[in-house]
Every structure is written in C-alpha cells, then in structure tokens.
C-alpha positions in Angstrom: 9.2 -8.6 -2.6 11.2 -11.4 -4.2 14.2 -10.8 -1.9 12.0 -11.4 1.2 10.1 -14.5 0.0 8.3 -15.9 -2.9 4.6 -15.6 -2.4 2.4 -18.4 -3.6 0.2 -18.2 -6.6 -3.6 -17.8 -6.4 -5.3 -21.0 -7.6 -6.5 -20.8 -11.2 -9.1 -22.4 -13.4 -10.8 -21.7 -16.7 -14.1 -19.8 -17.0 -17.0 -21.4 -15.2 -20.7 -21.6 -15.6 -23.1 -20.3 -12.9 -23.6 -23.7 -11.2 -19.9 -24.4 -11.0 -19.2 -21.0 -9.6 -21.8 -21.4 -6.9 -20.8 -25.0 -6.0 -17.0 -25.0 -6.4 -15.8 -21.4 -6.3 -18.0 -19.2 -4.2 -18.7 -22.0 -1.7 -15.0 -22.1 -0.7 -13.0 -19.7 1.3 -10.0 -19.3 -0.9 -9.3 -16.9 -3.7 -9.6 -18.3 -7.3 -8.6 -16.7 -10.6 -11.1 -17.4 -13.4 -9.1 -17.0 -16.7 -11.1 -15.6 -19.5 -14.3 -15.4 -17.5 -15.5 -12.1 -19.2 -13.4 -12.2 -22.4 -16.7 -12.0 -24.4 -17.9 -8.8 -22.8 -18.4 -6.0 -25.4 -16.1 -3.8 -23.3 -13.3 -6.3 -23.3 -13.6 -6.7 -27.0 -13.6 -3.0 -27.6 -10.5 -2.6 -25.4 -8.5 -5.0 -27.6 -8.1 -2.1 -30.1 -6.3 0.1 -27.6 -6.8 2.8 -25.0 -8.7 5.1 -27.3 -11.1 2.3 -28.2 -12.0 1.5 -24.6 -12.3 5.2 -23.8 -14.6 5.7 -26.8 -16.7 2.7 -25.7 -17.0 3.9 -22.1 -17.9 7.4 -23.3 -20.9 5.9 -25.0 -22.4 5.4 -21.5 -22.5 9.2 -20.8 -25.5 10.8 -19.1 -24.9 9.3 -15.7 -23.9 11.1 -12.5 -20.3 12.5 -12.2 -17.8 10.0 -10.8 -16.0 10.3 -7.4 -12.4 10.6 -8.5 -9.3 10.3 -6.2 -6.5 12.6 -7.4 -3.0 12.4 -6.2 0.1 14.5 -7.2 2.8 12.8 -9.3 5.0 12.5 -6.2 2.8 9.8 -4.7 3.7 7.5 -7.7 0.2 6.1 -7.8 0.0 5.0 -4.2 -3.1 6.4 -2.5 -2.4 6.5 1.2 -2.2 8.7 4.3 0.0 11.8 4.6 3.1 11.5 6.7 1.6 12.2 10.1 -1.7 10.4 9.4 -3.7 13.6 9.9 -5.1 13.3 6.4 -4.4 11.7 3.0 -2.0 12.2 0.1 -4.9 12.7 -2.3 -8.1 14.6 -2.6 -11.5 13.8 -4.1 -13.4 15.6 -6.9 -16.6 15.0 -8.8 -15.6 14.5 -12.5 -17.7 13.8 -15.5 -17.0 10.5 -17.2 -15.9 12.1 -20.5 -13.6 14.6 -18.7 -11.9 11.8 -16.8 -11.4 9.6 -19.9 -10.0 12.6 -21.8 -7.4 13.3 -19.1 -6.4 9.6 -18.8 -5.9 9.5 -22.6 -3.7 12.6 -22.5 -1.6 11.0 -19.8 -1.4 7.6 -21.5 -0.2 9.1 -24.8 2.5 11.3 -23.3 5.1 8.9 -22.1 7.4 11.7 -20.9 4.8 13.0 -18.5 4.8 12.4 -14.8 1.0 12.1 -14.5 -1.2 12.8 -11.5 -2.8 9.6 -10.1 -6.4 9.4 -11.1 -8.9 6.8 -9.9 -12.6 6.6 -10.1 -13.6 4.0 -7.6 -16.7 1.9 -7.1 -18.8 3.8 -9.5 -22.1 1.9 -9.7 -23.0 1.2 -13.3 -26.8 2.0 -13.0 -25.9 5.5 -11.6 -22.8 6.4 -13.5 -22.7 4.3 -16.7 -26.4 3.5 -17.4 -26.9 0.6 -19.8 -23.5 -1.0 -19.0 -24.9 -4.3 -17.7 -27.0 -4.9 -20.8 -23.9 -5.5 -22.9 -21.6 -6.7 -20.1 -23.6 -9.0 -17.9 -21.6 -11.2 -15.5 -24.0 -14.1 -15.6 -22.8 -15.5 -12.2 -24.9 -15.9 -9.0 -24.0 -12.7 -7.1 -27.4 -11.8 -5.8 -28.5 -8.3 -6.8 -25.0 -6.9 -6.6 -24.6 -4.0 -9.1 -21.6 -3.7 -11.3 -19.1 -1.2 -10.0 -16.5 0.3 -12.2 -12.9 1.4 -11.3 -11.3 3.5 -13.9 -7.8 5.1 -13.7 -4.2 5.0 -14.6 -1.3 3.2 -12.9 -2.4 3.3 -9.3 -2.2 1.2 -6.2 -4.8 0.5 -3.5 -3.5 -0.2 0.0 -4.0 -3.7 1.4 -7.6 -3.8 2.8 -10.5 -6.3 3.2 -14.1 -6.3 2.2 -17.0 -7.5 4.4 -18.6 -9.1 1.4 -17.5 -11.7 -1.2 -16.0 -10.1 -4.2 -15.5 -11.0 -7.8 -13.4 -8.5 -9.7 -13.2 -8.6 -13.6 -10.4 -6.9 -15.5 -11.8 -5.1 -18.6 -8.7 -3.2 -19.8 -5.1 -3.1 -18.7 -3.5 -5.5 -16.2 -4.0 -5.8 -12.5 -1.8 -7.5 -9.9 -3.5 -8.8 -6.7 -1.6 -9.6 -3.6 -3.8 -11.5 -1.1 -3.3 -12.4 2.6 -5.6 -14.7 4.6 -7.5 -13.2 7.4 -5.3 -14.8 10.1 -2.4 -12.4 9.0 -4.1 -9.4 10.5 -1.5 -9.0 13.3 1.3 -9.1 10.7 -0.2 -6.5 8.4 0.0 -3.6 10.9 -3.5 -2.2 10.4 -4.0 1.6 10.3 -6.7 3.6 12.1 -10.1 1.9 12.3 -12.0 5.2 12.3 -10.0 7.3 9.8 -9.7 5.2 6.7 -8.8 5.8 3.1 -12.0 4.6 1.5 -14.1 2.6 4.0 -12.4 -0.5 5.4 -9.2 -0.2 7.4 -5.9 -0.7 5.5 -2.5 -2.1 6.2 0.2 0.5 6.8 2.8 -1.6 4.9 3.5 -1.1 1.2 3.9 -4.6 -0.1 5.9 -3.3 -3.1 8.5 -1.7 -0.8 8.0 -3.0 2.8 9.9 -1.3 5.6 10.8 -4.3 7.7 12.7 -2.2 10.2 9.4 -0.5 11.1 7.1 -3.5 10.3 9.2 -6.6 11.0 6.2 -9.1 11.2 5.2 -8.3 7.7 7.8 -10.8 6.5 5.6 -13.5 8.0 2.5 -12.2 6.2 4.4 -12.0 2.9 5.4 -15.7 3.3 1.7 -16.5 3.5 0.7 -14.3 0.6 -0.8 -15.3 -2.7 -0.3 -13.3 -5.9 -2.1 -13.2 -9.2 -1.7 -11.0 -12.3 -4.8 -10.7 -14.4 -5.2 -9.6 -18.1 -8.2 -8.2 -19.7 -11.0 -10.8 -19.7 -9.8 -12.5 -16.5 -11.6 -12.4 -13.1 -10.8 -13.2 -9.5 -13.0 -14.4 -6.7 -11.9 -12.9 -3.3 -13.7 -14.3 -0.2 -15.0 -11.9 2.4 -12.4 -10.7 5.0 -9.4 -11.8 2.8 -6.9 -8.9 2.7 -5.9 -7.7 -0.8 -3.6 -5.1 -2.3 -4.4 -4.2 -5.9 -2.0 -2.6 -8.4 -3.2 -1.3 -11.8 -0.2 -1.8 -14.0 -0.9 0.2 -17.2 -1.5 3.8 -18.1 -5.3 3.2 -18.6 -7.0 0.5 -16.6 -10.7 -0.5 -16.2 -12.0 -3.0 -13.7 -15.5 -4.1 -12.7 -16.4 -5.7 -9.4 -19.4 -7.1 -7.6 -19.8 -7.3 -3.8 -22.4 -9.7 -2.4 -23.2 -11.7 0.7 -25.1 -14.9 1.1 -27.5 -13.5 3.6 -28.6 -10.1 4.9 -26.4 -9.6 8.0 -25.4 -6.8 10.4 -21.9 -5.4 10.3 -19.4 -7.7 12.1 -17.0 -4.7 12.1 -19.7 -2.7 14.0 -19.8 -5.5 16.6 -16.0 -5.3 16.9 -16.1 -1.6 17.5 -18.7 -2.0 20.2 -16.6 -4.7 21.8 -13.7 -2.2 21.9 -15.8 0.1 24.0 -17.5 -2.5 26.1 -15.0 -5.3 26.7 -11.4 -4.7 25.7 -10.5 -2.4 28.6 -12.1 -4.5 31.4 -9.8 -6.0 34.0 -8.4 -9.4 32.9 -10.8 -11.6 34.9 -14.1 -10.1 33.7 -12.7 -9.8 30.2 -11.9 -13.5 30.2 -15.3 -14.2 31.6 -17.0 -12.4 28.7 -14.8 -14.3 26.3 -16.6 -17.5 27.4 -19.9 -15.8 26.5 -18.6 -15.0 23.0 -17.3 -18.5 22.6 -20.6 -20.0 23.8 -23.0 -17.9 21.8 -20.9 -16.9 18.7 -17.7 -18.8 18.0 -18.1 -22.4 19.2 -18.9 -24.9 16.5 -22.3 -25.6 18.1 -23.1 -21.9 19.0 -26.2 -22.0 16.9 -27.6 -24.6 19.4 -27.0 -22.5 22.5 -30.7 -22.0 23.0 -31.8 -25.6 22.0 -32.7 -26.4 25.6 -35.4 -23.8 25.6 -38.9 -24.2 24.1 -38.9 -23.0 20.5 -41.3 -20.2 21.2 -39.1 -18.9 24.1 -35.8 -18.8 22.3 -36.2 -15.2 21.1 -33.0 -13.8 19.7 -31.4 -17.3 20.1 -33.6 -18.7 17.4 -32.4 -19.7 14.0 -31.5 -17.0 11.5 -34.6 -15.4 9.8 -35.8 -12.0 8.9 -38.1 -12.0 12.0 -35.1 -12.8 14.2 -33.1 -10.0 12.6 -35.8 -7.5 13.4 -36.0 -8.8 17.0 -32.3 -8.5 17.4 -32.3 -5.0 16.0 -34.9 -3.9 18.4 -33.2 -5.5 21.3 -29.9 -3.8 20.4 -31.6 -0.4 20.1 -33.0 -0.8 23.6 -29.6 -1.9 24.9 -27.7 1.0 23.3 -30.4 3.3 24.7 -29.8 2.0 28.2 -33.1 0.2 28.4 -33.0 -3.6 29.0 
C-alpha cells in the first residue's frame, strides 16, 4: 500500500457526549475516529487482562442463540472472499455456540505455531445472542433503536463494502484497521456481483493489502483518495452511510461492536438502483437521456423536493413532503406499478 500512495488519516477527536455526537459528528458526511469513546465499558476493562479474560467475560452472556460463524481454511489467510471463478466463496457458514467459538479462538490464540482456520462471527445481535450485554456496555449515543451487534473472531479481513445506514463501530478487544473510500470512488473499486455477495452489500474485487494493479489499474486513484485509521480497544469510529470500508482485525482474538441506524425510515436506495438496471439502463441513448432528466427533476436536483409545489397541497400525492402517510402511499403505488396496474 505504501509503495502506491500514502492514504490520508481519518479525522480524530476525543470521546464525545451525545449532543456533540449528534451535532458535530453524525450530522457530517465524513468518517471520524472517537478515541476512548467506550474505554469504560465493562467488556473493554475485562479485556485489558488478556484474551482469556475477554473470553471469560463474553462466556458469561451464554444462553443466547448460536452464532452464524464464517469459517475459512488456513490457506485464505484470513481474507473472506469469492472462490477463483466467482461461483461461490472461499468459506462456509456454520451455527456455533458462543462458548464453543470462544474456546476454539483461545486454542488458536495460544498456539503461535498453528496456522489457524479463519473464524468470524459477524453481526450477532446482542439481545438474541448475548442477552444482557447492553446493560453493562451501553453506547449512550443517539443511534435510534439500533441494537448492538457483535463481531468476534481471529485475524480476519472483510472485503471493501458499504452500508446503507450510518455506522458506529467500537473496538472491544484487539486492534482493527479501517481503510475507507468516499462514495465517488465506486468506479475505481471494481465492484463485484450485485446479486451474489459475500454477506449482503456488494464488495470491491480488489484486495487493498495486495492490489493487483495490472488487473485493476484504476484502484491506484481510489487508494490516493483513501483514509486509514487503526483503532485500539476502547476506540470507536463513525462511518457515514455509503462510504466504502475495508476492515482488518489484526490480533489473534478480536471483538468489535457496531450499531447501524438511519435518520428516517426509508426504502432501499439499492433496490431502486436494481429496478433502474431493469427499466432504464438498456434503453436506447435518447430515451435513456430523457429519463435522466426525470430523475434529476424529481430526485437529484437541489430543489427536487419542491417539484410538486405548483400543485394544490391536497393534490400532490406522492410528491408531498416525507411522512409515514406518504411512505405508505408510495408503497401502494409501487405495488400497483410492479403488478402492471397504473
């Protein structure tokens, strides 16, 4: 990475209170590291005594549902990804009890000569899998009703991807390196299949730790616009929605907690994109350009929210201001459209 460019550093600040987070961090559209934001969590304090201490602490939350664990052979060297011809993946999934997972992670962590399998329990919701977690490890920041989600594993890497929601990720144990790319770098990240993904959102095909520039030459431009942060236990990072991020867990036992939330209840923009692929992308150039003017007028222009202002308020229908009632009206209209009834 260094030989290609020197990515910038993610902006940093000390821990913030809820009001400052809402007004100065979450209101912006740039990532921010919050040093020491969760250093007083009981889990973080427990982990200061080592891997066995954090494993013992987590085991105390037994009784929840088994975790969905990604398992990869030692040959993948911790990088969960596709297989060579993209017909499948280089890992499999298995339901594993929390205690069983922690026991195996400890065995790997304490055998430095071993070439361990890659193990990663991802996005395990605390209420379902570690009941009682939030009582002793409350975030205390305004993230709506977002549940805590735990990510527990060894030295693994998650391919560059985006989230549709705002994200705050908190390192509980071990270290994590985040490499982030702004949304406008999508063309330079060489995105993989949209409908056959590793774990939900589409991912970049490029390994940021060993980029193949002969195959993916534009990635050099993305890397020049990247931001990097390395977090210790007790640190957190705010990642705005749609920012691309690659996450590397750097130690032999790592625990992270994250929260996804949106400011409003909205439909999936990704779903709208997929429908546009079917309805618009393959039109001849002239009608495709004509439909682009519709999208600009009703969606993307700065004054798009005023596109129906010339109509009486009662007649604006789906062009009215955002509200739960308008959302329901839009949903019904879409159902009729997709069913061929207009």
